[in-house]
C-alpha positions, 0 to 999 in steps of 0.5 A: 499500500502506497500509505504505508510506504510513504509513513515508512519512508517518512519515519527514516527520514531525518527532516523533510521529504518532498512530494517530489522525491517520495514519489521519486523514491516509491514509483508513484505519482504526486497525486498518490502521495498527496492522497497516502499523506492525507489518509495518514493524517486522518488516522492520527498521524501528525505530518508537517506539510510545507510546499517549499520543504516537504514532508516531516513526521511529527507525532504518531497515534499508538497503532499497529501497522503490519508492514512496519511490523514485518521483520524482513530476513528473519523468522518470526514476524517474516509474516505479521497479521494486525487486526483490531479485533479477535476471539483471541490471537492464540486461536487465530494462529492455531487456524492459520497453522491449519491452513499451512502459515509460515513458521513465525507468522505473528498476529497481534490484535488492537483488542481481543474479546475472548483473551486466554491464560493459563488453565481456562482462566479469562485474559483482559484485553482492553481495545487500544491499551495492551500489546497482544501479540502470538506467534506461530512456531515448529520447532523440531524437538521432542514434546517434552522439551516444546514445553520449555518454551513459556520459560524462554518466551518469559526471558525474550519479554524482559529483554524485550521490555527492557529494550524499550523502557528503564523497567527491569521485569521479574518473572512468576514462574512459570509463565507471567512477567512482573514489576513490584510484585505486580502483573505486567505480561501473560504467557499461553503456550498451546501446541498442535498435534498429528491426529495419526501420528501423535507428533508436533505439528505446532506451537503457538506462543501468545502474549499479553503485554499490559502498555498503557492501562490505567489504575481504572481500567484494572478495577477493583478485581485487578488492581491490586494484583496488575500494573501497566508500563504507563502506571510504571512510568514508562510511555511506550508505544505498541508499535516499538514494544512489538518491534522489540519483541519480535527481535526477541522472539526471533533470536529465542527461535533461532536459540530454542533449544540448544541455548539453554544455559544462558536462558536458565541461567537469566530465566533463575536470575530473574524469577521472584517464586523462589525461596519464598512459600507457595501454594500448589494448586492441582486439579484435586487438591492443594498443598503448600509448600517452599520453592527452592530451584528452577531445575535444567528443565525449568521445573520447579523444585519444592520442599513440602511440610515433611521436608520432602522435595518434588519436581513440578510442572507447570502443566501439572500445578498452578503455584500461587504466592500465600503472601501476595500474588507473587 
């Protein structure tokens, strides 16, 4: 689209760019450039235009654009689909996976009407307030290794947030990114298996990051356990966070599972669940324990009140802190 090409050109230009230069560079008429600029202005982009000097991009609305997010030369982000609203970006990614979508496809939505968390929980997905992003992967690894992707993704999310802000997140085992004990991002990994063989067909990793929510947006049920980049004082555009996250997810995809030691060490360093009392919430019972360590396969080692130690898999047990959210 000419609109997207004009926007990309103006983003990468220091100062003004004339309509003639844009026309020559993009291979379209001056009239097409003028029409594209007007469309961008209607979409909320502040573009200054002077007949003797050209166009200059002054500011941008917090919108997600597939052309800007696409990552040429990379696997993750090779194709990007930006939607206004969807039931769930994970569900859309899974539907596209069945249609032979390429590895690395990324799906974002301005809002989700059926955002999902682990163990059937819902995930609040207010329009224009968060970055709701899912990616399609097809790792050639055993099923027991695939379960580690959630932990690897948590590290990737932390790295991306640090690239666009001064915030240094923590991780609550196994899949929540926290700041000051409050949830900033949730991660949900879902698998697709071949019916005949039970072999892995695809993996969809979904992330919901709170960007510009206020305390009022969360309401009384969530305001004490959730936070956003805006509440933390970081005014980040979703586009910038999405670009950083796609880069980190591509790095993760290239490193998985060979660079386990690097991701494991960082996960352990960031994990705030360790050395704290926790509640193990199993399907048929709840038990208390103390979180001791993260094992090499990213499972959680805990000590029970009778002194016995167990390894807890994220697929088997949900962990809740006894003293607050952590």
